[in-house]
mmCIF file as Biopython writes it, N, C-alpha, C and O atoms, coordinates in Angstrom:
data_model
#
loop_
_atom_site.group_PDB
_atom_site.id
_atom_site.type_symbol
_atom_site.label_atom_id
_atom_site.label_alt_id
_atom_site.label_comp_id
_atom_site.label_asym_id
_atom_site.label_entity_id
_atom_site.label_seq_id
_atom_site.pdbx_PDB_ins_code
_atom_site.Cartn_x
_atom_site.Cartn_y
_atom_site.Cartn_z
_atom_site.occupancy
_atom_site.B_iso_or_equiv
_atom_site.auth_seq_id
_atom_site.auth_asym_id
_atom_site.pdbx_PDB_model_num
ATOM 1   N N  . MET A ? 1  ? -72.960 17.135 -27.874 1.0 0.0 1  A 1 
ATOM 2   C CA . MET A ? 1  ? -72.631 18.699 -27.352 1.0 0.0 1  A 1 
ATOM 3   C C  . MET A ? 1  ? -71.370 18.073 -26.569 1.0 0.0 1  A 1 
ATOM 4   O O  . MET A ? 1  ? -71.384 16.991 -25.982 1.0 0.0 1  A 1 
ATOM 5   N N  . LYS A ? 2  ? -69.932 19.232 -26.700 1.0 0.0 2  A 1 
ATOM 6   C CA . LYS A ? 2  ? -69.167 19.324 -25.107 1.0 0.0 2  A 1 
ATOM 7   C C  . LYS A ? 2  ? -70.149 19.670 -23.946 1.0 0.0 2  A 1 
ATOM 8   O O  . LYS A ? 2  ? -71.195 20.309 -24.055 1.0 0.0 2  A 1 
ATOM 9   N N  . LYS A ? 3  ? -69.731 19.245 -23.057 1.0 0.0 3  A 1 
ATOM 10  C CA . LYS A ? 3  ? -69.618 19.887 -21.905 1.0 0.0 3  A 1 
ATOM 11  C C  . LYS A ? 3  ? -68.493 20.893 -21.060 1.0 0.0 3  A 1 
ATOM 12  O O  . LYS A ? 3  ? -67.299 20.594 -21.041 1.0 0.0 3  A 1 
ATOM 13  N N  . ILE A ? 4  ? -68.825 21.661 -20.625 1.0 0.0 4  A 1 
ATOM 14  C CA . ILE A ? 4  ? -67.770 22.435 -20.043 1.0 0.0 4  A 1 
ATOM 15  C C  . ILE A ? 4  ? -67.878 22.878 -18.285 1.0 0.0 4  A 1 
ATOM 16  O O  . ILE A ? 4  ? -68.711 23.744 -18.016 1.0 0.0 4  A 1 
ATOM 17  N N  . ARG A ? 5  ? -67.258 22.436 -17.416 1.0 0.0 5  A 1 
ATOM 18  C CA . ARG A ? 5  ? -67.481 22.840 -15.833 1.0 0.0 5  A 1 
ATOM 19  C C  . ARG A ? 5  ? -66.474 24.028 -15.691 1.0 0.0 5  A 1 
ATOM 20  O O  . ARG A ? 5  ? -65.276 24.201 -15.913 1.0 0.0 5  A 1 
ATOM 21  N N  . VAL A ? 6  ? -67.796 24.960 -15.091 1.0 0.0 6  A 1 
ATOM 22  C CA . VAL A ? 6  ? -66.918 26.041 -14.643 1.0 0.0 6  A 1 
ATOM 23  C C  . VAL A ? 6  ? -67.425 26.277 -13.317 1.0 0.0 6  A 1 
ATOM 24  O O  . VAL A ? 6  ? -68.538 26.016 -12.861 1.0 0.0 6  A 1 
ATOM 25  N N  . LYS A ? 7  ? -66.072 27.002 -12.581 1.0 0.0 7  A 1 
ATOM 26  C CA . LYS A ? 7  ? -65.937 27.007 -11.236 1.0 0.0 7  A 1 
ATOM 27  C C  . LYS A ? 7  ? -65.778 28.415 -10.823 1.0 0.0 7  A 1 
ATOM 28  O O  . LYS A ? 7  ? -65.068 29.107 -11.552 1.0 0.0 7  A 1 
ATOM 29  N N  . GLN A ? 8  ? -66.202 28.849 -9.997  1.0 0.0 8  A 1 
ATOM 30  C CA . GLN A ? 8  ? -65.962 30.652 -9.495  1.0 0.0 8  A 1 
ATOM 31  C C  . GLN A ? 8  ? -64.659 30.250 -8.564  1.0 0.0 8  A 1 
ATOM 32  O O  . GLN A ? 8  ? -64.629 29.261 -7.831  1.0 0.0 8  A 1 
ATOM 33  N N  . ILE A ? 9  ? -63.786 31.028 -8.699  1.0 0.0 9  A 1 
ATOM 34  C CA . ILE A ? 9  ? -62.693 31.153 -8.098  1.0 0.0 9  A 1 
ATOM 35  C C  . ILE A ? 9  ? -62.177 32.423 -7.478  1.0 0.0 9  A 1 
ATOM 36  O O  . ILE A ? 9  ? -61.231 32.488 -6.693  1.0 0.0 9  A 1 
ATOM 37  N N  . ARG A ? 10 ? -63.013 33.570 -7.984  1.0 0.0 10 A 1 
ATOM 38  C CA . ARG A ? 10 ? -62.666 34.660 -7.235  1.0 0.0 10 A 1 
ATOM 39  C C  . ARG A ? 10 ? -63.810 35.410 -7.337  1.0 0.0 10 A 1 
ATOM 40  O O  . ARG A ? 10 ? -64.544 35.385 -8.325  1.0 0.0 10 A 1 
ATOM 41  N N  . SER A ? 11 ? -64.068 36.355 -5.947  1.0 0.0 11 A 1 
ATOM 42  C CA . SER A ? 11 ? -65.314 36.807 -5.285  1.0 0.0 11 A 1 
ATOM 43  C C  . SER A ? 11 ? -66.173 37.751 -6.510  1.0 0.0 11 A 1 
ATOM 44  O O  . SER A ? 11 ? -65.721 37.919 -7.643  1.0 0.0 11 A 1 
ATOM 45  N N  . LYS A ? 12 ? -67.420 38.285 -6.051  1.0 0.0 12 A 1 
ATOM 46  C CA . LYS A ? 12 ? -67.695 38.789 -7.295  1.0 0.0 12 A 1 
ATOM 47  C C  . LYS A ? 12 ? -68.095 40.432 -6.371  1.0 0.0 12 A 1 
ATOM 48  O O  . LYS A ? 12 ? -68.797 41.299 -6.892  1.0 0.0 12 A 1 
ATOM 49  N N  . ILE A ? 13 ? -67.651 40.532 -5.351  1.0 0.0 13 A 1 
ATOM 50  C CA . ILE A ? 13 ? -67.699 41.697 -4.374  1.0 0.0 13 A 1 
ATOM 51  C C  . ILE A ? 13 ? -67.054 42.572 -5.372  1.0 0.0 13 A 1 
ATOM 52  O O  . ILE A ? 13 ? -66.292 42.187 -6.259  1.0 0.0 13 A 1 
ATOM 53  N N  . ASN A ? 14 ? -67.464 43.895 -5.127  1.0 0.0 14 A 1 
ATOM 54  C CA . ASN A ? 14 ? -66.755 45.144 -5.780  1.0 0.0 14 A 1 
ATOM 55  C C  . ASN A ? 14 ? -66.784 44.767 -7.214  1.0 0.0 14 A 1 
ATOM 56  O O  . ASN A ? 14 ? -65.701 45.038 -7.734  1.0 0.0 14 A 1 
ATOM 57  N N  . ARG A ? 15 ? -67.568 44.280 -7.977  1.0 0.0 15 A 1 
ATOM 58  C CA . ARG A ? 15 ? -67.639 44.006 -9.607  1.0 0.0 15 A 1 
ATOM 59  C C  . ARG A ? 15 ? -68.624 44.702 -9.897  1.0 0.0 15 A 1 
ATOM 60  O O  . ARG A ? 15 ? -69.500 44.653 -9.033  1.0 0.0 15 A 1 
ATOM 61  N N  . PRO A ? 16 ? -68.944 45.600 -11.122 1.0 0.0 16 A 1 
ATOM 62  C CA . PRO A ? 16 ? -70.207 45.680 -11.995 1.0 0.0 16 A 1 
ATOM 63  C C  . PRO A ? 16 ? -71.168 44.682 -11.596 1.0 0.0 16 A 1 
ATOM 64  O O  . PRO A ? 16 ? -70.892 43.537 -11.239 1.0 0.0 16 A 1 
ATOM 65  N N  . GLN A ? 17 ? -72.207 45.149 -11.672 1.0 0.0 17 A 1 
ATOM 66  C CA . GLN A ? 17 ? -74.046 44.657 -11.495 1.0 0.0 17 A 1 
ATOM 67  C C  . GLN A ? 17 ? -73.956 43.630 -12.670 1.0 0.0 17 A 1 
ATOM 68  O O  . GLN A ? 17 ? -74.573 42.583 -12.470 1.0 0.0 17 A 1 
ATOM 69  N N  . ASP A ? 18 ? -73.331 43.739 -13.797 1.0 0.0 18 A 1 
ATOM 70  C CA . ASP A ? 18 ? -73.361 42.982 -14.976 1.0 0.0 18 A 1 
ATOM 71  C C  . ASP A ? 18 ? -72.866 41.830 -14.858 1.0 0.0 18 A 1 
ATOM 72  O O  . ASP A ? 18 ? -73.417 40.787 -15.210 1.0 0.0 18 A 1 
ATOM 73  N N  . GLN A ? 19 ? -71.619 41.952 -14.274 1.0 0.0 19 A 1 
ATOM 74  C CA . GLN A ? 19 ? -70.827 40.703 -13.892 1.0 0.0 19 A 1 
ATOM 75  C C  . GLN A ? 19 ? -71.643 39.776 -12.780 1.0 0.0 19 A 1 
ATOM 76  O O  . GLN A ? 19 ? -71.878 38.573 -12.896 1.0 0.0 19 A 1 
ATOM 77  N N  . LYS A ? 20 ? -71.915 40.406 -11.972 1.0 0.0 20 A 1 
ATOM 78  C CA . LYS A ? 20 ? -72.775 39.636 -10.608 1.0 0.0 20 A 1 
ATOM 79  C C  . LYS A ? 20 ? -73.846 38.992 -11.503 1.0 0.0 20 A 1 
ATOM 80  O O  . LYS A ? 20 ? -73.864 37.763 -11.448 1.0 0.0 20 A 1 
ATOM 81  N N  . ARG A ? 21 ? -74.660 39.522 -12.241 1.0 0.0 21 A 1 
ATOM 82  C CA . ARG A ? 21 ? -75.972 38.831 -12.985 1.0 0.0 21 A 1 
ATOM 83  C C  . ARG A ? 21 ? -75.581 37.556 -13.713 1.0 0.0 21 A 1 
ATOM 84  O O  . ARG A ? 21 ? -76.258 36.528 -13.734 1.0 0.0 21 A 1 
ATOM 85  N N  . THR A ? 22 ? -73.880 37.827 -14.577 1.0 0.0 22 A 1 
ATOM 86  C CA . THR A ? 22 ? -73.925 37.158 -15.631 1.0 0.0 22 A 1 
ATOM 87  C C  . THR A ? 22 ? -73.393 35.746 -14.386 1.0 0.0 22 A 1 
ATOM 88  O O  . THR A ? 22 ? -74.049 34.710 -14.276 1.0 0.0 22 A 1 
ATOM 89  N N  . LEU A ? 23 ? -72.220 36.011 -13.643 1.0 0.0 23 A 1 
ATOM 90  C CA . LEU A ? 23 ? -72.457 35.121 -12.626 1.0 0.0 23 A 1 
ATOM 91  C C  . LEU A ? 23 ? -73.851 34.091 -12.444 1.0 0.0 23 A 1 
ATOM 92  O O  . LEU A ? 23 ? -74.089 32.954 -12.853 1.0 0.0 23 A 1 
ATOM 93  N N  . GLU A ? 24 ? -74.648 35.095 -11.611 1.0 0.0 24 A 1 
ATOM 94  C CA . GLU A ? 24 ? -75.809 34.117 -11.225 1.0 0.0 24 A 1 
ATOM 95  C C  . GLU A ? 24 ? -76.714 33.399 -12.173 1.0 0.0 24 A 1 
ATOM 96  O O  . GLU A ? 24 ? -77.394 32.435 -11.823 1.0 0.0 24 A 1 
ATOM 97  N N  . ALA A ? 25 ? -76.704 33.997 -13.636 1.0 0.0 25 A 1 
ATOM 98  C CA . ALA A ? 25 ? -77.183 33.587 -14.564 1.0 0.0 25 A 1 
ATOM 99  C C  . ALA A ? 25 ? -76.270 31.668 -15.041 1.0 0.0 25 A 1 
ATOM 100 O O  . ALA A ? 25 ? -76.786 30.704 -15.606 1.0 0.0 25 A 1 
ATOM 101 N N  . LEU A ? 26 ? -75.336 31.780 -14.685 1.0 0.0 26 A 1 
ATOM 102 C CA . LEU A ? 26 ? -74.339 30.286 -14.763 1.0 0.0 26 A 1 
ATOM 103 C C  . LEU A ? 26 ? -74.803 29.793 -13.617 1.0 0.0 26 A 1 
ATOM 104 O O  . LEU A ? 26 ? -74.887 28.571 -13.742 1.0 0.0 26 A 1 
ATOM 105 N N  . GLY A ? 27 ? -75.041 30.035 -12.886 1.0 0.0 27 A 1 
ATOM 106 C CA . GLY A ? 27 ? -75.772 29.100 -11.949 1.0 0.0 27 A 1 
ATOM 107 C C  . GLY A ? 27 ? -74.648 29.034 -10.323 1.0 0.0 27 A 1 
ATOM 108 O O  . GLY A ? 27 ? -74.602 28.280 -9.351  1.0 0.0 27 A 1 
ATOM 109 N N  . LEU A ? 28 ? -73.898 30.251 -10.757 1.0 0.0 28 A 1 
ATOM 110 C CA . LEU A ? 28 ? -72.864 30.156 -9.759  1.0 0.0 28 A 1 
ATOM 111 C C  . LEU A ? 28 ? -73.054 31.438 -8.561  1.0 0.0 28 A 1 
ATOM 112 O O  . LEU A ? 28 ? -73.239 32.641 -8.750  1.0 0.0 28 A 1 
ATOM 113 N N  . ARG A ? 29 ? -72.943 30.755 -7.428  1.0 0.0 29 A 1 
ATOM 114 C CA . ARG A ? 29 ? -73.631 31.739 -6.275  1.0 0.0 29 A 1 
ATOM 115 C C  . ARG A ? 29 ? -72.923 31.708 -5.005  1.0 0.0 29 A 1 
ATOM 116 O O  . ARG A ? 29 ? -73.219 32.262 -3.946  1.0 0.0 29 A 1 
ATOM 117 N N  . LYS A ? 30 ? -71.848 30.899 -5.322  1.0 0.0 30 A 1 
ATOM 118 C CA . LYS A ? 30 ? -70.782 30.854 -3.874  1.0 0.0 30 A 1 
ATOM 119 C C  . LYS A ? 30 ? -69.625 30.254 -4.073  1.0 0.0 30 A 1 
ATOM 120 O O  . LYS A ? 30 ? -69.598 29.227 -4.750  1.0 0.0 30 A 1 
ATOM 121 N N  . LEU A ? 31 ? -68.540 30.753 -3.556  1.0 0.0 31 A 1 
ATOM 122 C CA . LEU A ? 31 ? -67.020 30.721 -3.899  1.0 0.0 31 A 1 
ATOM 123 C C  . LEU A ? 31 ? -66.600 29.593 -4.109  1.0 0.0 31 A 1 
ATOM 124 O O  . LEU A ? 31 ? -66.649 28.997 -3.033  1.0 0.0 31 A 1 
ATOM 125 N N  . ASN A ? 32 ? -66.090 28.750 -5.124  1.0 0.0 32 A 1 
ATOM 126 C CA . ASN A ? 32 ? -65.553 27.172 -5.260  1.0 0.0 32 A 1 
ATOM 127 C C  . ASN A ? 32 ? -66.652 26.297 -5.794  1.0 0.0 32 A 1 
ATOM 128 O O  . ASN A ? 32 ? -66.607 25.067 -5.826  1.0 0.0 32 A 1 
ATOM 129 N N  . GLN A ? 33 ? -67.827 27.189 -6.287  1.0 0.0 33 A 1 
ATOM 130 C CA . GLN A ? 33 ? -68.992 26.127 -6.620  1.0 0.0 33 A 1 
ATOM 131 C C  . GLN A ? 33 ? -68.459 26.028 -8.087  1.0 0.0 33 A 1 
ATOM 132 O O  . GLN A ? 33 ? -67.673 26.723 -8.729  1.0 0.0 33 A 1 
ATOM 133 N N  . VAL A ? 34 ? -69.145 24.959 -8.361  1.0 0.0 34 A 1 
ATOM 134 C CA . VAL A ? 34 ? -68.639 23.962 -9.594  1.0 0.0 34 A 1 
ATOM 135 C C  . VAL A ? 34 ? -70.295 24.068 -10.584 1.0 0.0 34 A 1 
ATOM 136 O O  . VAL A ? 34 ? -71.371 23.959 -9.995  1.0 0.0 34 A 1 
ATOM 137 N N  . VAL A ? 35 ? -70.236 24.222 -11.642 1.0 0.0 35 A 1 
ATOM 138 C CA . VAL A ? 35 ? -71.540 23.749 -12.606 1.0 0.0 35 A 1 
ATOM 139 C C  . VAL A ? 35 ? -71.253 23.811 -13.781 1.0 0.0 35 A 1 
ATOM 140 O O  . VAL A ? 35 ? -70.676 24.776 -14.282 1.0 0.0 35 A 1 
ATOM 141 N N  . GLU A ? 36 ? -71.788 22.293 -14.698 1.0 0.0 36 A 1 
ATOM 142 C CA . GLU A ? 36 ? -71.671 22.420 -15.608 1.0 0.0 36 A 1 
ATOM 143 C C  . GLU A ? 36 ? -72.462 22.513 -16.425 1.0 0.0 36 A 1 
ATOM 144 O O  . GLU A ? 36 ? -73.647 22.428 -16.103 1.0 0.0 36 A 1 
ATOM 145 N N  . HIS A ? 37 ? -72.113 22.709 -17.689 1.0 0.0 37 A 1 
ATOM 146 C CA . HIS A ? 37 ? -73.335 23.556 -19.115 1.0 0.0 37 A 1 
ATOM 147 C C  . HIS A ? 37 ? -72.989 22.962 -20.169 1.0 0.0 37 A 1 
ATOM 148 O O  . HIS A ? 37 ? -71.834 22.568 -20.009 1.0 0.0 37 A 1 
ATOM 149 N N  . ASP A ? 38 ? -73.486 22.610 -21.444 1.0 0.0 38 A 1 
ATOM 150 C CA . ASP A ? 38 ? -73.745 22.705 -22.510 1.0 0.0 38 A 1 
ATOM 151 C C  . ASP A ? 38 ? -72.125 23.636 -23.036 1.0 0.0 38 A 1 
ATOM 152 O O  . ASP A ? 38 ? -71.816 24.593 -22.327 1.0 0.0 38 A 1 
ATOM 153 N N  . ALA A ? 39 ? -71.431 23.375 -23.945 1.0 0.0 39 A 1 
ATOM 154 C CA . ALA A ? 39 ? -70.626 24.299 -24.337 1.0 0.0 39 A 1 
ATOM 155 C C  . ALA A ? 39 ? -71.149 25.344 -25.749 1.0 0.0 39 A 1 
ATOM 156 O O  . ALA A ? 39 ? -70.531 25.623 -26.776 1.0 0.0 39 A 1 
ATOM 157 N N  . THR A ? 40 ? -72.092 25.621 -25.436 1.0 0.0 40 A 1 
ATOM 158 C CA . THR A ? 40 ? -73.039 26.462 -26.873 1.0 0.0 40 A 1 
ATOM 159 C C  . THR A ? 40 ? -72.488 27.827 -26.503 1.0 0.0 40 A 1 
ATOM 160 O O  . THR A ? 40 ? -71.919 28.191 -25.474 1.0 0.0 40 A 1 
ATOM 161 N N  . PRO A ? 41 ? -72.861 28.605 -27.800 1.0 0.0 41 A 1 
ATOM 162 C CA . PRO A ? 41 ? -72.118 29.938 -27.550 1.0 0.0 41 A 1 
ATOM 163 C C  . PRO A ? 41 ? -72.783 30.963 -26.945 1.0 0.0 41 A 1 
ATOM 164 O O  . PRO A ? 41 ? -72.379 32.116 -27.094 1.0 0.0 41 A 1 
ATOM 165 N N  . THR A ? 42 ? -73.771 30.707 -26.266 1.0 0.0 42 A 1 
ATOM 166 C CA . THR A ? 42 ? -74.525 31.610 -25.240 1.0 0.0 42 A 1 
ATOM 167 C C  . THR A ? 42 ? -73.568 31.439 -24.237 1.0 0.0 42 A 1 
ATOM 168 O O  . THR A ? 42 ? -72.855 32.416 -24.009 1.0 0.0 42 A 1 
ATOM 169 N N  . ILE A ? 43 ? -73.381 30.384 -23.560 1.0 0.0 43 A 1 
ATOM 170 C CA . ILE A ? 43 ? -72.772 29.933 -22.564 1.0 0.0 43 A 1 
ATOM 171 C C  . ILE A ? 43 ? -71.288 30.298 -22.785 1.0 0.0 43 A 1 
ATOM 172 O O  . ILE A ? 43 ? -70.875 31.014 -21.873 1.0 0.0 43 A 1 
ATOM 173 N N  . VAL A ? 44 ? -70.759 30.136 -23.325 1.0 0.0 44 A 1 
ATOM 174 C CA . VAL A ? 44 ? -69.127 30.766 -24.059 1.0 0.0 44 A 1 
ATOM 175 C C  . VAL A ? 44 ? -68.804 32.180 -23.942 1.0 0.0 44 A 1 
ATOM 176 O O  . VAL A ? 44 ? -67.741 32.711 -23.620 1.0 0.0 44 A 1 
ATOM 177 N N  . GLY A ? 45 ? -70.284 32.851 -24.368 1.0 0.0 45 A 1 
ATOM 178 C CA . GLY A ? 45 ? -69.908 34.555 -24.251 1.0 0.0 45 A 1 
ATOM 179 C C  . GLY A ? 45 ? -70.209 34.579 -22.812 1.0 0.0 45 A 1 
ATOM 180 O O  . GLY A ? 45 ? -69.423 35.433 -22.401 1.0 0.0 45 A 1 
ATOM 181 N N  . MET A ? 46 ? -70.858 34.166 -21.832 1.0 0.0 46 A 1 
ATOM 182 C CA . MET A ? 46 ? -71.170 34.555 -20.970 1.0 0.0 46 A 1 
ATOM 183 C C  . MET A ? 46 ? -69.461 34.213 -20.361 1.0 0.0 46 A 1 
ATOM 184 O O  . MET A ? 46 ? -68.643 35.129 -20.276 1.0 0.0 46 A 1 
ATOM 185 N N  . VAL A ? 47 ? -69.190 33.065 -20.055 1.0 0.0 47 A 1 
ATOM 186 C CA . VAL A ? 47 ? -67.743 32.653 -19.499 1.0 0.0 47 A 1 
ATOM 187 C C  . VAL A ? 47 ? -66.403 33.886 -19.666 1.0 0.0 47 A 1 
ATOM 188 O O  . VAL A ? 47 ? -65.547 34.363 -18.921 1.0 0.0 47 A 1 
ATOM 189 N N  . ASN A ? 48 ? -66.818 34.042 -21.085 1.0 0.0 48 A 1 
ATOM 190 C CA . ASN A ? 48 ? -65.584 35.259 -21.922 1.0 0.0 48 A 1 
ATOM 191 C C  . ASN A ? 48 ? -65.671 36.556 -20.928 1.0 0.0 48 A 1 
ATOM 192 O O  . ASN A ? 48 ? -64.748 37.314 -20.629 1.0 0.0 48 A 1 
ATOM 193 N N  . LYS A ? 49 ? -67.331 36.612 -20.407 1.0 0.0 49 A 1 
ATOM 194 C CA . LYS A ? 49 ? -67.256 38.015 -20.025 1.0 0.0 49 A 1 
ATOM 195 C C  . LYS A ? 49 ? -67.079 38.096 -18.450 1.0 0.0 49 A 1 
ATOM 196 O O  . LYS A ? 49 ? -67.101 39.224 -17.958 1.0 0.0 49 A 1 
ATOM 197 N N  . VAL A ? 50 ? -66.896 36.948 -17.573 1.0 0.0 50 A 1 
ATOM 198 C CA . VAL A ? 50 ? -66.575 36.943 -16.464 1.0 0.0 50 A 1 
ATOM 199 C C  . VAL A ? 50 ? -65.495 36.247 -16.280 1.0 0.0 50 A 1 
ATOM 200 O O  . VAL A ? 50 ? -65.263 36.030 -15.091 1.0 0.0 50 A 1 
ATOM 201 N N  . LYS A ? 51 ? -64.283 35.547 -17.482 1.0 0.0 51 A 1 
ATOM 202 C CA . LYS A ? 51 ? -63.388 34.909 -17.250 1.0 0.0 51 A 1 
ATOM 203 C C  . LYS A ? 51 ? -62.319 35.109 -16.366 1.0 0.0 51 A 1 
ATOM 204 O O  . LYS A ? 51 ? -61.348 34.356 -16.286 1.0 0.0 51 A 1 
ATOM 205 N N  . HIS A ? 52 ? -62.504 36.172 -15.669 1.0 0.0 52 A 1 
ATOM 206 C CA . HIS A ? 52 ? -61.426 36.943 -14.538 1.0 0.0 52 A 1 
ATOM 207 C C  . HIS A ? 52 ? -61.613 36.218 -13.205 1.0 0.0 52 A 1 
ATOM 208 O O  . HIS A ? 52 ? -60.743 36.038 -12.353 1.0 0.0 52 A 1 
ATOM 209 N N  . LEU A ? 53 ? -63.079 35.775 -13.160 1.0 0.0 53 A 1 
ATOM 210 C CA . LEU A ? 53 ? -63.296 35.194 -12.053 1.0 0.0 53 A 1 
ATOM 211 C C  . LEU A ? 53 ? -63.733 33.793 -11.877 1.0 0.0 53 A 1 
ATOM 212 O O  . LEU A ? 53 ? -64.193 33.298 -10.848 1.0 0.0 53 A 1 
ATOM 213 N N  . VAL A ? 54 ? -63.510 33.162 -13.130 1.0 0.0 54 A 1 
ATOM 214 C CA . VAL A ? 54 ? -64.096 31.549 -13.337 1.0 0.0 54 A 1 
ATOM 215 C C  . VAL A ? 54 ? -63.122 31.140 -13.902 1.0 0.0 54 A 1 
ATOM 216 O O  . VAL A ? 54 ? -62.380 31.815 -14.614 1.0 0.0 54 A 1 
ATOM 217 N N  . SER A ? 55 ? -63.016 29.999 -13.650 1.0 0.0 55 A 1 
ATOM 218 C CA . SER A ? 55 ? -61.814 28.631 -14.151 1.0 0.0 55 A 1 
ATOM 219 C C  . SER A ? 55 ? -62.730 27.787 -15.297 1.0 0.0 55 A 1 
ATOM 220 O O  . SER A ? 55 ? -63.906 27.529 -15.043 1.0 0.0 55 A 1 
ATOM 221 N N  . VAL A ? 56 ? -62.224 27.451 -16.338 1.0 0.0 56 A 1 
ATOM 222 C CA . VAL A ? 56 ? -63.146 26.454 -17.034 1.0 0.0 56 A 1 
ATOM 223 C C  . VAL A ? 56 ? -62.564 25.454 -17.404 1.0 0.0 56 A 1 
ATOM 224 O O  . VAL A ? 56 ? -61.340 25.582 -17.387 1.0 0.0 56 A 1 
ATOM 225 N N  . GLU A ? 57 ? -62.958 24.438 -17.758 1.0 0.0 57 A 1 
ATOM 226 C CA . GLU A ? 57 ? -62.222 23.121 -18.171 1.0 0.0 57 A 1 
ATOM 227 C C  . GLU A ? 57 ? -63.504 22.076 -18.670 1.0 0.0 57 A 1 
ATOM 228 O O  . GLU A ? 57 ? -64.695 22.094 -18.359 1.0 0.0 57 A 1 
ATOM 229 N N  . GLU A ? 58 ? -62.902 21.365 -19.376 1.0 0.0 58 A 1 
ATOM 230 C CA . GLU A ? 58 ? -63.632 20.548 -20.243 1.0 0.0 58 A 1 
ATOM 231 C C  . GLU A ? 58 ? -64.371 19.056 -19.591 1.0 0.0 58 A 1 
ATOM 232 O O  . GLU A ? 58 ? -63.564 18.187 -19.261 1.0 0.0 58 A 1 
ATOM 233 N N  . ALA A ? 59 ? -65.778 18.763 -19.414 1.0 0.0 59 A 1 
ATOM 234 C CA . ALA A ? 59 ? -65.954 17.962 -18.961 1.0 0.0 59 A 1 
ATOM 235 C C  . ALA A ? 59 ? -65.895 16.716 -19.645 1.0 0.0 59 A 1 
ATOM 236 O O  . ALA A ? 59 ? -66.128 15.668 -19.042 1.0 0.0 59 A 1 
#
């Protein structure tokens, strides 16, 4: 399975609660933190929901 690296590049301050929860579910708790996930449809959907707060690259 393909892997993706997700990095939080923008703050979650003043964002809706569902976007904050999505970031936490992805494992992103701090700015500039990087996590690696399998590119499953669930993870890709979560990334698309907060795509304005994160950057994504293939690992």
